[in-house]
C-alpha positions as CSV (number, residue, x, y, z in Angstrom):
1,M,286.3,116.9,159.7
2,E,284.5,114.0,159.3
3,K,281.1,116.4,158.8
4,L,282.6,118.8,156.6
5,F,284.5,116.6,154.5
6,K,283.0,112.9,155.1
7,L,286.2,111.2,155.7
8,K,284.8,108.0,156.3
9,Q,282.5,107.7,153.6
10,N,285.4,108.0,151.1
11,G,287.8,105.8,152.9
12,T,290.3,108.1,154.5
13,N,291.4,109.6,157.7
14,V,292.9,113.0,158.7
15,K,296.5,111.5,158.9
16,T,296.3,110.3,155.1
17,E,294.7,113.8,153.7
18,V,297.0,116.0,155.5
19,L,300.2,114.1,154.2
20,A,298.7,113.8,150.7
21,G,297.8,117.8,150.8
22,V,301.7,118.4,151.9
23,T,302.8,115.9,148.9
24,T,300.7,117.8,146.7
25,F,302.3,120.9,147.2
26,L,305.7,120.0,147.3
27,T,305.4,118.7,143.8
28,M,304.0,122.4,142.7
29,I,305.5,124.1,144.8
30,Y,307.7,125.9,142.0
31,I,305.2,127.7,140.3
32,V,305.8,130.4,143.4
33,V,309.2,131.1,142.0
34,V,308.6,130.3,138.2
35,N,305.3,131.5,137.6
36,P,306.6,135.1,138.9
37,S,310.0,134.7,137.0
38,I,308.5,134.4,133.4
39,L,305.7,136.9,133.9
40,S,308.1,139.5,135.3
41,Q,309.8,139.2,131.9
42,S,307.2,141.0,130.4
43,G,307.2,144.0,132.6
44,M,305.3,142.8,135.7
45,D,306.7,143.9,139.3
46,W,308.1,139.8,140.5
47,G,307.2,140.7,143.9
48,S,303.9,141.5,143.2
49,V,303.2,138.4,141.0
50,F,304.9,136.4,143.9
51,T,301.9,137.2,146.1
52,A,299.1,137.5,143.5
53,T,300.3,133.6,142.6
54,C,299.9,132.4,146.3
55,L,296.7,133.7,147.1
56,S,295.0,133.2,144.0
57,A,296.3,129.7,144.2
58,A,295.1,129.3,148.2
59,I,291.5,131.3,146.6
60,A,291.1,128.8,144.0
61,T,292.1,125.6,145.8
62,L,289.9,126.5,149.0
63,V,287.2,126.9,146.8
64,M,287.8,123.4,145.2
65,S,288.1,122.0,148.9
66,L,285.3,123.6,151.2
67,W,282.9,123.5,148.2
68,G,283.6,120.9,145.7
69,N,285.2,118.3,148.5
70,L,287.8,117.1,146.0
71,P,291.3,116.5,146.7
72,F,292.4,118.6,143.8
73,A,294.7,122.0,143.8
74,L,295.0,125.1,141.5
75,A,297.5,127.6,140.6
76,P,298.7,129.8,138.0
77,G,299.2,126.9,135.3
78,M,302.5,126.5,133.3
79,G,302.0,127.4,129.6
80,L,299.9,130.1,129.5
81,N,302.4,131.9,132.0
82,A,304.4,131.7,128.5
83,F,301.7,132.9,126.3
84,L,301.2,135.8,128.0
85,T,304.7,136.7,127.8
86,Y,306.5,135.6,125.1
87,T,303.7,135.8,122.3
88,V,301.5,138.3,124.1
89,C,304.1,141.3,125.0
90,F,307.2,139.9,123.0
91,G,305.6,138.6,119.8
92,M,302.6,140.8,119.4
93,G,303.9,143.4,121.2
94,Y,301.1,144.1,123.8
95,S,300.9,144.9,127.4
96,W,300.6,142.4,130.1
97,Q,297.5,144.5,131.0
98,F,296.4,143.7,127.8
99,A,296.5,140.0,128.4
100,L,295.3,140.5,131.8
101,A,292.3,141.9,130.7
102,A,291.8,139.1,128.0
103,I,292.0,137.0,131.1
104,F,289.6,138.3,133.3
105,I,286.9,138.2,130.5
106,E,287.8,134.5,129.8
107,G,287.5,134.0,133.8
108,I,283.9,135.7,133.5
109,I,283.0,133.2,130.2
110,F,283.8,130.6,132.4
111,L,282.0,132.0,135.2
112,L,278.8,132.1,132.9
113,L,279.6,128.6,131.1
114,T,279.6,126.7,134.3
115,A,276.6,128.4,136.2
116,F,274.7,126.9,133.0
117,N,276.1,123.5,133.2
118,V,278.3,123.8,130.0
119,R,281.6,122.8,130.9
120,E,279.5,119.8,133.3
121,A,278.3,118.7,129.9
122,I,281.7,118.6,128.2
123,V,282.9,116.6,130.8
124,A,280.1,114.1,130.1
125,S,280.5,114.0,126.8
126,I,284.0,112.7,126.4
127,P,283.5,109.3,125.4
128,N,284.4,107.2,128.1
129,N,287.8,105.3,126.3
130,L,289.0,108.8,125.9
131,K,288.6,109.5,129.8
132,K,290.9,106.4,130.9
133,A,293.2,107.7,128.0
134,I,293.2,110.9,129.7
135,S,294.4,109.6,132.8
136,V,297.2,107.7,131.2
137,G,298.3,110.3,128.7
138,I,298.7,113.0,132.1
139,G,300.8,110.0,133.4
140,L,302.7,110.2,130.9
141,F,303.3,113.7,130.4
142,I,303.7,114.3,134.5
143,A,306.3,112.1,133.8
144,F,308.1,113.8,131.1
145,I,308.0,117.0,133.2
146,G,309.5,115.1,136.4
147,L,312.5,114.0,133.7
148,Q,312.7,117.6,132.6
149,N,312.6,119.4,135.6
150,A,315.3,117.2,136.9
151,G,317.7,117.9,133.7
152,I,317.9,114.0,132.8
153,V,316.1,114.9,129.0
154,A,316.6,118.2,127.9
155,P,316.4,119.8,124.3
156,N,318.6,118.6,121.5
157,A,318.5,120.1,117.9
158,A,319.1,116.6,116.1
159,T,316.9,114.5,118.3
160,A,314.5,116.6,119.9
161,V,315.8,115.2,123.3
162,E,318.9,113.9,124.9
163,L,319.7,111.6,128.1
164,H,321.8,113.1,131.2
165,L,322.6,110.8,133.7
166,I,325.0,112.6,135.6
167,K,325.4,116.5,134.8
168,D,322.7,118.3,133.0
169,L,323.6,121.2,130.9
170,N,324.4,123.5,133.2
171,G,326.4,121.3,134.9
172,S,324.5,120.7,137.9
173,F,324.5,117.2,139.3
174,A,320.8,117.7,139.2
175,P,320.0,114.5,137.2
176,L,322.1,112.0,139.6
177,V,320.3,113.5,142.5
178,A,316.9,112.7,140.9
179,L,318.2,109.3,140.0
180,I,319.2,108.3,143.3
181,G,316.3,109.8,144.3
182,L,313.7,107.6,142.4
183,I,315.8,104.5,143.6
184,I,315.0,105.8,147.0
185,T,311.3,106.6,146.3
186,S,310.9,103.6,144.4
187,I,311.7,101.3,147.1
188,L,309.6,103.1,149.6
189,V,306.9,102.2,147.2
190,V,307.9,98.5,146.7
191,L,307.7,98.1,150.5
192,K,304.6,100.0,151.0
193,V,306.2,102.3,153.4
194,P,303.5,104.7,154.3
195,A,304.0,108.5,153.9
196,N,306.5,106.8,150.9
197,L,306.3,109.9,147.9
198,L,306.6,112.6,151.1
199,I,309.8,110.6,152.3
200,G,310.9,110.7,149.0
201,I,310.5,114.0,148.5
202,A,312.5,114.9,151.8
203,S,315.3,112.3,151.3
204,T,315.7,113.7,147.8
205,T,316.4,116.9,148.8
206,I,318.6,116.1,151.9
207,I,320.9,114.1,149.1
208,G,321.1,117.2,146.9
209,I,322.9,119.1,149.7
210,P,326.3,117.5,148.9
211,F,325.9,118.0,145.7
212,G,325.2,121.5,145.6
213,V,321.7,120.9,144.1
214,T,319.7,121.9,146.9
215,V,320.4,125.4,148.5
216,W,319.4,126.6,151.9
217,N,317.6,129.9,151.7
218,G,315.8,129.9,155.3
219,A,318.4,132.5,156.2
220,N,316.4,135.1,154.0
221,L,313.4,134.7,155.3
222,S,311.5,138.1,156.2
223,F,307.9,137.0,157.3
224,T,306.5,140.2,155.0
225,P,305.2,139.2,151.4
226,P,305.8,141.5,148.7
227,S,302.8,144.2,148.2
228,M,300.7,143.3,145.0
229,A,299.9,146.9,144.2
230,P,302.3,146.9,141.4
231,T,299.8,144.5,139.1
232,F,296.4,145.2,140.8
233,L,293.5,145.6,139.0
234,G,295.8,146.2,136.2
235,C,293.8,144.4,133.6
236,F,291.3,147.6,133.5
237,E,294.2,149.2,132.0
238,G,294.2,146.5,129.2
239,F,290.4,147.7,128.5
240,K,291.7,151.0,127.3
241,M,293.9,149.0,124.4
242,I,290.9,146.9,123.1
243,A,288.9,150.4,122.7
244,G,291.9,152.0,120.5
245,G,290.7,149.4,118.0
246,H,292.5,145.9,119.0
247,F,289.5,144.3,119.3
248,F,290.4,141.4,117.1
249,D,293.5,140.6,118.7
250,F,292.2,140.8,121.9
251,I,289.6,137.9,120.6
252,I,292.3,136.0,119.4
253,V,294.7,136.1,122.5
254,M,291.3,135.6,125.3
255,F,289.8,132.8,123.1
256,T,293.7,130.8,123.0
257,F,293.2,131.3,127.4
258,L,290.2,130.2,127.3
259,F,290.4,127.3,125.4
260,V,293.6,125.8,126.9
261,D,292.7,126.4,130.6
262,M,289.4,124.9,129.5
263,F,290.6,121.5,128.3
264,D,293.6,121.3,130.5
265,T,291.3,121.7,133.8
266,L,288.9,119.4,132.3
267,G,291.6,116.9,131.3
268,T,293.2,117.2,134.3
269,L,290.1,117.0,136.8
270,I,289.1,113.7,134.8
271,G,292.3,112.2,134.7
272,C,292.6,112.2,138.3
273,A,289.4,111.7,139.5
274,M,289.6,108.3,137.7
275,K,293.2,107.4,139.1
276,G,291.5,107.7,143.0
277,K,288.4,105.7,141.6
278,M,286.0,108.6,142.5
279,T,284.2,108.9,139.2
280,I,280.4,108.1,139.0
281,Q,277.9,107.2,136.5
282,D,275.5,110.0,135.3
283,K,271.8,109.0,134.1
284,N,273.1,108.9,131.0
285,G,275.8,106.3,131.4
286,N,278.3,108.8,131.4
287,T,281.5,108.7,133.5
288,T,281.4,111.9,135.4
289,I,283.0,113.2,138.6
290,P,281.4,114.1,141.8
291,N,280.6,118.0,142.6
292,C,282.1,118.5,138.9
293,K,280.5,121.5,138.8
294,Q,281.9,122.8,142.2
295,A,285.4,121.9,140.9
296,L,284.9,124.0,137.8
297,F,283.5,127.3,139.8
298,A,287.1,126.6,141.7
299,D,289.0,127.1,138.7
300,A,286.4,129.7,136.9
301,I,287.0,131.8,140.3
302,G,290.6,131.7,140.5
303,T,291.5,132.7,137.0
304,T,288.7,135.9,137.7
305,V,290.5,136.6,141.0
306,G,294.2,135.7,139.5
307,A,293.5,138.0,136.5
308,L,292.4,141.4,139.0
309,F,295.3,140.6,141.5
310,G,298.0,140.4,138.6
311,T,298.7,136.9,137.6
312,S,298.0,134.5,134.2
313,T,295.6,132.0,134.2
314,V,295.0,129.7,137.4
315,T,293.9,126.0,136.2
316,T,293.6,122.6,138.3
317,F,297.3,121.3,138.7
318,V,298.3,117.8,137.3
319,E,300.8,117.5,140.1
320,S,297.3,117.0,142.1
321,S,297.7,113.8,141.0
322,A,300.6,113.1,143.3
323,G,298.5,113.7,146.4
324,V,296.0,111.3,144.9
325,V,298.2,108.7,144.8
326,A,299.1,109.1,148.1
327,G,295.7,108.9,149.5
328,G,293.9,112.2,149.4
329,R,290.6,111.7,148.2
330,T,288.5,114.5,150.2
331,G,288.8,118.6,150.3
332,L,290.5,118.1,153.6
333,T,293.6,117.2,150.8
334,S,293.2,120.3,149.2
335,L,292.5,122.2,152.4
336,T,296.0,121.7,153.2
337,T,297.5,122.6,150.6
338,A,295.6,126.1,150.1
339,V,296.7,126.5,153.8
340,L,300.5,125.4,152.7
341,F,300.3,128.3,149.8
342,I,299.3,131.1,152.5
343,L,302.1,130.0,154.6
344,S,304.4,130.3,151.6
345,L,303.6,134.0,151.3
346,F,305.9,134.3,154.5
347,L,308.4,131.4,154.2
348,A,308.9,131.4,150.1
349,P,313.0,130.9,151.1
350,L,312.1,127.7,153.0
351,F,309.9,126.3,150.8
352,S,312.2,127.3,147.5
353,S,314.9,125.3,149.0
354,V,313.2,122.3,147.6
355,P,314.6,122.0,144.5
356,S,313.3,120.6,141.3
357,A,315.6,117.5,141.5
358,G,313.8,116.7,144.8
359,T,310.4,116.5,143.6
360,A,311.3,114.9,140.2
361,P,311.1,111.2,141.4
362,V,307.5,111.6,142.8
363,L,306.4,113.1,139.5
364,I,307.6,109.8,137.7
365,I,306.2,107.9,139.8
366,V,303.0,109.3,139.9
367,G,303.1,109.1,136.0
368,L,303.5,105.0,136.9
369,Y,300.3,105.4,138.8
370,M,299.0,107.3,136.1
371,C,298.6,104.9,133.6
372,S,297.4,101.8,135.3
373,S,294.3,102.7,133.7
374,I,295.7,101.9,130.1
375,T,294.6,97.7,130.9
376,E,291.2,99.0,130.5
377,I,291.3,100.1,126.7
378,D,290.8,98.0,124.2
379,F,293.3,98.1,121.8
380,T,292.5,95.3,119.7
381,N,288.6,95.0,118.6
382,D,287.3,98.5,117.8
383,F,290.2,100.7,116.4
384,S,287.7,103.7,116.2
385,E,288.1,103.7,119.7
386,A,291.7,102.6,119.9
387,I,293.1,105.3,117.7
388,P,291.5,108.1,119.2
389,A,292.9,106.8,123.1
390,F,296.4,106.5,121.7
391,L,296.3,109.6,119.9
392,T,295.2,111.1,123.3
393,M,298.1,109.3,125.1
394,L,300.6,110.2,122.8
395,M,300.3,113.9,122.0
396,M,300.0,115.2,125.5
397,P,303.9,114.6,126.4
398,L,304.5,115.5,122.5
399,A,302.8,118.3,122.2
400,Y,303.2,119.2,126.0
401,S,299.9,120.0,126.3
402,I,297.0,118.5,128.2
403,A,294.2,120.3,125.7
404,D,296.2,119.2,122.4
405,G,296.1,115.6,123.5
406,I,292.2,115.8,123.7
407,M,292.0,117.9,120.4
408,F,293.7,115.1,118.8
409,G,291.5,112.3,120.5
410,I,288.3,113.9,119.5
411,L,288.9,114.7,116.5
412,S,290.0,111.5,115.5
413,Y,287.3,109.8,117.5
414,V,284.3,112.1,115.4
415,I,285.9,111.0,111.7
416,L,287.2,107.6,112.4
417,K,283.4,106.9,113.9
418,L,281.6,109.0,110.8
419,V,283.9,106.5,108.5
420,K,282.4,103.2,110.4
421,R,279.0,105.1,109.9
422,D,278.6,104.6,113.6
423,Y,276.8,108.0,114.2
424,K,274.7,107.2,117.4
425,A,278.7,107.0,119.2
426,I,279.0,110.8,118.4
427,S,276.8,113.0,120.9
428,P,275.6,116.6,120.4
429,A,277.9,117.9,122.8
430,T,280.8,115.8,121.4
431,W,279.9,117.4,117.9
432,V,280.4,120.7,119.6
433,I,284.0,119.8,121.1
434,F,284.5,118.7,117.5
435,V,284.1,121.9,116.1
436,L,285.4,124.1,118.2
437,F,288.6,122.4,118.2
438,L,288.4,123.0,114.4
439,L,287.9,126.6,115.0
440,K,290.9,126.7,117.4
441,I,293.2,125.4,114.6
442,I,292.1,127.8,112.2
443,V,292.7,131.0,115.0
444,N,296.1,129.4,116.1
445,N,297.0,129.2,111.9
446,I,295.3,132.0,110.9
447,N,298.6,133.8,109.4
448,L,299.0,130.6,107.6
449,F,295.9,131.6,105.4
450,K,297.3,135.0,104.4
């Protein structure tokens, strides 16, 4: 383990890494149930997507672990699975095979961009203050996800969100259970109890039993993973529609998948690495991530393989920050998470017994940890730095998108630096990102110009 993961060099040990990997897995296990539930509405087979989700997550996370030696986990991402079902299939009227074809091409493009260091250059080009803001924005975003998963905040037509402290909109006691769990987890953190986040998840899950929030599904164990046959290689069927005269729509769909996935991944990698103090300075003085290229290959490989298996875009999960906060610093953390994804193929009912309310307190506490770098941002002396940083932090939770948060940060950064005539602050790569974001806005709103 020491030779493979360099534990001592990274100031960690096997116990800490394994516990961190378990913590990461438990905070993101919901995806193995939620992803099939969303994609099955497009006509895909639930069981097939379940198996594809677990396998693509395991493969991508193993690449991150064994090649990148980084503690980040990957899986099919939320948001883009909804885009596949509700926009591409329901809104545009295309089949899920068409959408998977776009994702497969996106994965191939990612492989090429990573091989030629394009994505690595994008990471380096993001201004350092924005990198710190990304970490804070992800903290606010992940805390909001925790509150939402527990039903503590819910949609409201008049005020956008409303507060629930006892029962959620469905009459469940999930908000109360999550708040009790938050108190327990906070006490464990204050007392510096080892494995506090993991204990917090376990305690909240147990507390949910008498409230009917935690439902034991272990009796339904079958130990036989569902077949992937219904969706396996379905992406190649989608290419027939492209040949039938739908090339322009295909480009729009593919570009959307590519763009959102790219900046979600970059944002998560930057934010989690900065929280774990794992960043390094390159020869130009820019803050970057060790083994960044390998990390970017992990999500490119995961996306390509996932499209072949039959699932939506694979990306680095923001919940990886839970493992980083728990002390994970090497690939042993992500190796643990990958192994658990493989086991979940056979133990899905057992893992699905952990309710969203059980992981919500940990996500909220992790959000606090992620916000610590806000103290390193100067909000008073240079507003051409402060305003982009603030917009980045603000828009991630409000737009419910890491990519959109980065978009607001980059666009405002370039515009304000131009106004200030601080042209040297804008690197060539930053200009490229600026133009790409403008193109994204135009493509996404192309119908408004007709």
